[in-house]
N, C-alpha and C positions, 0 to 999 in steps of 0.2 A: 583528438590529440595524439602529438608523438609518444613513441614510445617511453617512458618511462628512465633514468638512465639508474643503469647498474653500479653506477661510483656514489650516485646520492645512496641508494638504500643500502651500499655499504658503511657511509657515513653515519645514517639512523641511526642502526642496530648499533654500533661500538657507542651510542653515546650509551650515557647510564643510566639506569629503569628506575623512576617515581612510584613508589609502592604504591600511594593515596590517590595516582594520577589517574581520571578517569577523564577522558574524552569522550565527549558528546560528540556525535555528527551522522556523517555521510553524505548523499548525497540529495539534495531536495531543490524544486522548483519554486522562484525566486516570487512572492505578492505582486511580481508585476504585466500586465498582457505587452508585447509587441505583436506591432498588424501580421506580421508576413512571415511565416512558418515555412519548416521544410515542406510544409502541402499545400503552400499558400495561402492555412490559415493562420488567423488568431493564435498566438502560444507567450508559453512563460518559459524564458531560460533558465535552465539546468545553476545549478551552483553548488559550488561544495565548501561543509561551514565544519569544522572543528570547533568545540570550546571546551574547555579545562573547566569537570565541575567545581577541584577545587578553588582555582586563582581567577578564573571567570575569562583566563585569556581568552582572545580566538581569532580566529585566522577563518579568510574567508576567500576565493578564487571560480568568481566567471566559467563558465560554456566558450573557451573563446569565436565561436562560431554557432547557430543554431543548428543544435545535433540532440542530442538522446540521454540517456543513461551511463555515463561514460564511466568504469570502476578505476579506470585513469587518471581520472578528475580527483578525486576521493583519493587518490595515494600521495599525486606530485600536493594535496593544498595537507594532507598528514606526513611529509617525510620534511615539507619549508614549515609546519607551525613545529615542529620537533628540532629542527636545524637554528633555528630564529631563538640566539642566544632570548633578548629580551621579551619573547613570546610564551617558549615553553625553554628549550637548551635540554632537555631530558623526555626519553621511553616513554609511554604513559605504564600503567600495569593489565589496563582492560580498555577497551572502545564499548563506547551505548549504542550503534546504531539500530534503526524499523527495520532494513533492510540484511535477512542474514546470508543472503548470497552476495553481497557487498563487503562481511564481517568475514563473512571467508576466506576471499574474494585477499583483501588485504592481509587476511594472517601469511597466506601460505604465496601470495607477493612478498613479504618483509622476512620468509622465514624463519619467524619467531615462534618457535617452539612452546615457549612460555605469556609469550600474548595468546588473551583471554574475548571474547566479545559475548556482549548481553545481547539480545532485542529486545528493543521498548515499544509499544502504541504509540506512546506518549514521551517522547522526547521533549517537556519541557524548554528545557535552554535554548532549543536550537527554536523553539514556537517564541521565544520573550526574543530573541534577537531578530523574526523576519516580521514581529509584530514591530519591532523598531526602524528596521530597512521601511517596510510597508508606507509608514507614518510617515515617512522623512520623504514618500519620492511621493502619496499621495495626499498630503496634505493633512489626515486627519488618521485620526486609530483605525486601523483592521476592525469591521465587523465579526461579529462570533460567529463561529463555527459552529455544525449543525451538533458534530460530538462533543462541543462544552456542555450541552443540557443533558440536564441531572436524568439520569436512566439510558443515555441515547445510548445505543449499539451501536454495530456495524450492521447487522443482523435488522436491526429495528428498522435502521435508514434504508437496507435490503429490500423489504414489505413495503416501509413508505414508496420509494421506487417504481417501483412494480405498479403498485396502486395508483403512483401518481401517472407513468405509461398509459396506462388501459380510457383513465379518466381524457389524457389527450387524445388518444388515440378517438375514443366515443366521440370527442368532440361536444357538447350539451348544449354548447354554445349556438349550435345550431334552431336548435328550439324555447329555450331561454336569454335573456336580455339579462342587461344592466337593470333594467326595469323590476325585473320580476323578481321581489324580496319572500324566498323560503325560511320558511320557522321549521327547525332542530326538533320534535315535538319527542324524539330519541332516538337513544339515550341520551339523558341529563350531561347538562356540560354547562360550565361554567359562564359567569355574564361573558359575553365579547364574543360567545362559539354558536348563539343559537342562531340568529340570523345572518344569512347571507345571499350574495348576489350570482351570477354566475359570470364570468369576463372572460369578451372574444368575440362578440359582437360585431363591432366596433371593425377589429380582426391587427388591433394595438398591442393592446394585454391580452394575455390567458390568463386563468386561473376557478380562483375560489379571492372573494373578498367579503367580509364578514363585518357588525355592523353590533352595537353597544343592544341597540335596538330602534323597530319599528321608526322609532323618532330623531330618531338619529339617520338610518336611513334619509326619511324625509328631508333631512338637513340639507345633507349633502346631495338628494334629489335638489334643490331649488338652488343648491351653490356648487356645481360640480368643476371647482378652480381646485385643480390635485394640489396646488400648498397650501389651499386653506383645510382642506382634507387632510391633508397628512399632517399638522401640525397643532389643529384640533383636540387630540386626544392619541392616544395608539391605537389600533386595529388590528385586529390578526386579517392571514392573507397567506394562499396561495399561490404566487407566479412562477410563470412558465419564459426562458430564455433562454439566451444563448448561453455556456458553459463559463464565458467574462465576466458575465454579470453576477456570477457567486462569492461567495465569502473562496479564497483560493482552500482553504481548507476543508471545504466539499465541491470546489470543483477534483482537488487530491482523494478524495473519497471517490468522485463518481470511476478518475481514468483508474487509479490502484485496484480497485476491488470490482470493478467490471459493472459498477450497478447499472441498472435498465435504467434506456431516455428512446422517447417516441419521436425526435428528431435534435440537429444541431442546433434547431431553435427553441428546443422543447426541456430542459434542465430545471428543473425545482425546485422553490426554493418554501417555506414555510416560515415565517415571521412576524414577532409582535414588533411593527414600526411606526412610530410616528410620535406626536406628543409637544411640546414647547421646544427641546434640544433634540428632535428625532432622534429617539433612542429606537432602538435595535433587540429583543429580545425573541432567541431558539426554544420551540417549543423543548421541553420535558416530554419525557416519557409516553405519560399518558395522553396530552395534547399531540400526541405524534400518533399514537396510536388510535386518537379520535379522528384525524385528518384523514388517513388513513381507508377509515373505514368510510367518512365521509367522500373522497374523491370514488374508491369505488363503489358506494352505495348509487352515484351520479351515475359513474359511466355505463351502466346497470336500467335507468330509468330508459321505460321506451314515450314516446311520444301522445300516445293512449293517458298511461299513468298520469302524468303531466297532467293533460286535458283534464283530469277528474279533479283535479285540486292537491290533493292527499295520497300516496301509495306508501311502500314500506318495505324492504328490502332487508335479510337475516345475510351478514356479514362476515366472516373471517380476519382476525384483525392479527398485529402479532400480543394485545390483550385477551385474542380469543372469539368465539361467538359474542353477537351483536346484533338486536334489530333496529335497523336508525328506520325512520318515519317524517320523512317528509312534509310541507306541508302551503301551499301558495295559497291561503285563504282570500286574496279577490277572486281564485275561481274556483270556491266552492259557492262564487254567486251562481241566481241563474242568467244564460245569456242576457234576457230581457228586459235583465235589471239596468240603471242607468252608473255609471261610471263612478259615485263616491259608494253602489249598493242601498241607501237610504232615497233615490226619487231625484236626485240632484245629480251635476259633475261637480268628477273634483276640481277644488279651489283649486286657485295656480300660489304656484308653492315661491316664497320670497318675489310675487310682483311680475312674476314673472306671463308670459300672456299664454290665453289659449291659442291651440291649434288653429288658424286664420279659415284655413279651408273649410272648417265646422261651418264658422258664421254664412259660409253660403246656403244653409236650410232654410236663412229666416229672405233670404232672398227668393229662394222656390217656393216657398213659399207664399209670398207674397205675390211673386209672378201669377203663379195659379189663384189665388185668392180674386187679385184682379180679372181674369181670364171666365175664374165661375162666378163673375156677381153680376149684376147691375143697378148703376150707378148710373141717378138722373142729373146729375153734376160733379166738379172735380170737389167740391169744398165737399159733398159729401162722403165721395171715394179716401179722402182725405180722413175724417173720422172716421170711416170704421176700417181707414188701417191705422189711426192710435190707439183704437179700442182693441181691436185685435193682436196689435204685434209690441206696442211700447209698453213700458213700466210692468215683465216679467220676465223672469229667467229663456236662454231656448228651449229649456225643455218645459216648459209649462205652452208654449205651441203647440198646440196639436199637430200631426202629421197627419198632410189630405193626401199621401203617398199610395195609389190604389197597383202601378202595372208592375210585376216583375220589377225590374229598372229602378223602377222609383224608389219599391221596398227596399230593394238593395242600396241603393243607395245612401236610403235614408240608416242606413248599419253600415256604409261607411263614414258616414259622419260622427256617427255615437266610436267609430273607433281610431275617429282620429285624435278622441281628447280621452281615448283609454290608452295603456300604457302597455310594454310587456308582453307578454303571452296573451291577452286580455284582446287586443288587438288583431295579433293574428288569428282568434277563435273567430271576431267577428266577420273581419276581411272575406273569412272561409264561408261560414253564413253566408256574403253575398251573394260569395259564388252561386252558391245554391242554387238562390233565386235568381241569378240571372248570371249567365257567366260574359256576359257586353258590359259590364258595370269593370271597366279600369280601374277605378280608384279603386277596388282590391286587390287587382294586381299591383296596382301601385303600392297598397300596405306591406304584402308580403314581401316585395322587392324590396324596402329599404329594408326591414325584418330580417334580408337574408344575411347569412353567415360570409359570402364569400361573392367577388364582382360579379364571378359567371353563371351563377345561379341568378345572380340578380338581372342578367343580361338578357334570363330567359326567362322571366316574371315581366320585365319593362315590354321585353315584344309583346308578348299575349295581352299584355295590359295594349298598345299599339294599337292593333289588330282589337283589340272588343270594343276604344274608340271608336276604333272605324264602322264596325259592325255599326256604332248606339248610336251615329251621326246618320251613318249611311250620306252615300257621292254628291247627293247634293247639296249638301251644307258646305260641301270642301269648293264646290262648286261655286254657289251665289254669296258665301258670306267671308272667305277670304279675304282679309286685310280687316277686320274687325271681331276675328274672331272671340277676345277674352269677354268683350262686351254682350256674349254671351252664355251665360253660366253654364248649358248644361255642354256645352264646349271645351271644361279646363282640365275635365278628367282627361280625356283625350292630350293638352297643352303639356297638363302637368307630367305623363306617362313618357310622350318624345321627349320635353327635357329631358327624363330622366336617364330614356333610355341615350341620350347624348351621352350627359356625363358619365354614365355606366363604359359608352367604347369608349370614349377618353379614355378611362383609368385603364382599359385591357388595351390600350398602344393603336386601334383603330382611331385614330386624327381624324383620316379623312373620312370616314364617315360620319364622326362624330359633329364634322363643319358642316356635315351636307344637313343634319336634322334643327344645329344650331338656325342657320340660314331659313333654311323651310320655316319656324318658329318665326321668323321674324316678318315673314313673308306675311302668313297667316295674320299677323298683329303687330303688326309695324311702331303699334306707341308701344310695343315691349316688356308689361305689365309686369313680367317677368324677371326681369335683369337679362333676357341673354348675348345680352352684348360685352354686359362687364366678364362673361365667360366665355363668347366667343371672339374677343379683339385679342386677349391674348396667346389663346392657342393660335390666332392666323402670325403673326408675329410670330412663335415658336415655330411655327412653320415656316416658314419666310414665305407667307402669301402675304406679302406684302402691298400688291396691288388690292386683295379684298379689302383689308384690312382699312386702305387708305378709303376703298369705298362706303366701310361701316363706319368710321370716322366724320366722314361728310355728311353721313345718314343722321349722324346725331350729332352736326358740331354744334350746339347748343346743352348738353352734360356741361356740367360745372367739378362733378366726382374726381376721387385725387385720379382711380383709373382709368378715365379716358383723359385728364392736362398732363399727368405722366406719361402715359399706353402715347400719344398725342408727341410731346417730349422726343421719345427714344425710335419712334415712327419717325419723323426726320432727322436725326443725328444718323438712324440708319442710311437716310437717303443721302443728304449735306457732309456727315460729320460735324465739325465745331464750329457748324456755322452762325452767324451772329443772327438767325432764323432760327432753327434748333436753340441757341441760349435766354431768345426771350422766351421759347416756349416753357423752357423748363425755371426761367424763373414765374409765369405765369405757375405755374404746377407748386411750385413754394410755397407759392402765395395763395397756393389755392387746398396745402398741408403741408407743411414743412417738416409734420415728423418722419415722412415715406425717405427718405433718401439713409434713415439714421438704420431702417428696417429695411428696404434692399438691397443694402453692404451691408447687412450684418453687425452693425453696432451693438443694435440693438435686441433684446429680445422680447417674447410676449410669454408673461406667467400662465399657464391652462389655454384650454382648447381656444378657438377662432372665438368672435365679438360674434354675439348673436343679430346686433344691432348698433349702428355707429352716427356719430353727429356731423359734420360737414365740418372740415377738419383737427377730427378728433387721433389721438391714437389708434380709436380701434379703428378708426376705416385707415388709415394705415396701415397697422399690419394687413385688414382684408386686401389694399391694393397690394401691399409687397408681396402678399402668399398666390395673388392672380395671376401678377407684370413680374414673379423672380427668374421665375426661369427664363421668358423675350430679355431681361436685360442681360443677365447669363450666355445668354444665348448670339450677344451679340459684341462680338471684341469691338476694346475700348469703352463698352458703356460706361461697367462699374467705374474705373479707374476717371472717363467725363464726368460722371454723376459726382463724383469726388470731388474734382480740381474744381467743377463748375455752383457748388451751393454754397453760398455760404451759413456761418451757424444758426441753430435759428430763432427768432425770437416770437418771442409771448402772443399768443392770440386767444382773442375771445370769442370765436366766429363758432359755436356750438348751435347749427342748424340740425332740428331732426330731420334725419333722409329718410322720407317713406316711398319710394317706389310702390305706387300700388296700381 
């Protein structure tokens, strides 16, 4: 801003001084984030605020442009405050500021030798002003700051920040997933801090999430809707994110005091959040030191220690030396024990179906049984099959695997029903038996923490599948691959590789794999076409999209019907045919337009299953086709103008592709 007028300073120093006047304030960042700062990133605008601690009067002036710490703004606002008779009309005896340099600058600029200033770490009046401002802008109270909690100091936050940085850089989510419930056996901790998982495998939320008990964890596994998770009860967590995801006080703490941070997207926040009113609590000094030690223990943990199931670390925290002993009970069980540790597969939680891939083991055992048996007639064969395979659990069916690849595949079927780190252990054990086990690489790729690692594993899976099947299988069985159970690991591997390539931006390569999968299996049991059509449309490969639409012209799914309408609009614009096809699509699922044009949001993760015409199908359709609609000029406006308000539908047919 421009220099302060000397005339205004002269007028100010002629004002009477009020001996009881203490003005608290200075330069502050406002509790609001703007998108584009001086460096192109988000920033919080500066303002100068002065509050009379005697009268409660206040005056605030914002920095007129995106800029930094300007003491002249504090001076200008101070002059305006004093010269305005309705606000003050006098000079203060003392200034209460957070920054000693600003206080000294103001005294020098005013040339007032009798004016004093004090430096306070906690400007309560200013915090109240900012809280009211933030609530007015955001529509809800500001969350508490870390320093608001009992016993928490800047130095304690500094040691916590150092631990959080080490944890983030160590990236323990490379070896642990949110399915690995870790028990803290030592030190003792309050309920709610004894059981946790490491977050980050999915690449969306990074940190540590705590649970009240193992039963609480299992309940979340059964219903992973984040809204349900938060509202059920409050839980502790340490999350990492951009600085604008922090409370404003925390952001100031990191910026003003240079606390450690691993990256621009790794500012740590420790809090307890949840309950019916979604309250937020910050950890006191004791809990903060406990979290500091836990993060350091995880940062030092090796993959070998995790696989042992129990490990310990001596850690120095703000409260001194402490021993952290961590345990994953499932990993203490022998590797050859079935999923629940008692000889039976883990029961599905909350009605969730077991992994369908594991059911292939029964099909393979049936096939081997028929090959190795000699029956006089079909009736005798059916009777024998009933006696051997019907009525018991999958695990009760004895394995007849003898060859290394067969035994490896048996381990993989168990891995499909396992979770977390146990799944990785079983997949690696399978590869020790046979490096041609494609599904073992698929599992490791699914557990990978980043797309680049997953890509390498999927590529190895494809190569393993090719070796296991041999070139003759590709020559003789192309066209009905899925009907041969032994080809399915290869098909899964190639599908996973294609999805990974798409995520990495190698769209043309991904399309080539999708099209190859459809040549091998034109009946498309994997649902490749639902992925390929949106990719072709987004890539403007409309000729190939049309061929695909014609190949599966009997498909009644929402993705197909809305994809066909979009293809026609791209070719003909707002033609009668395009409108007719859009009406057909709306009849197939009336909910899709609201999700495609972002008028409706789906809470939680994408649905795992759907019925034709349902909102779940609409969400998946909009997710798949959204980029293609947005990439088509005029398509969203045409959709909005051409679709009437939806009427209720009673069609609820289960959509299952086999």
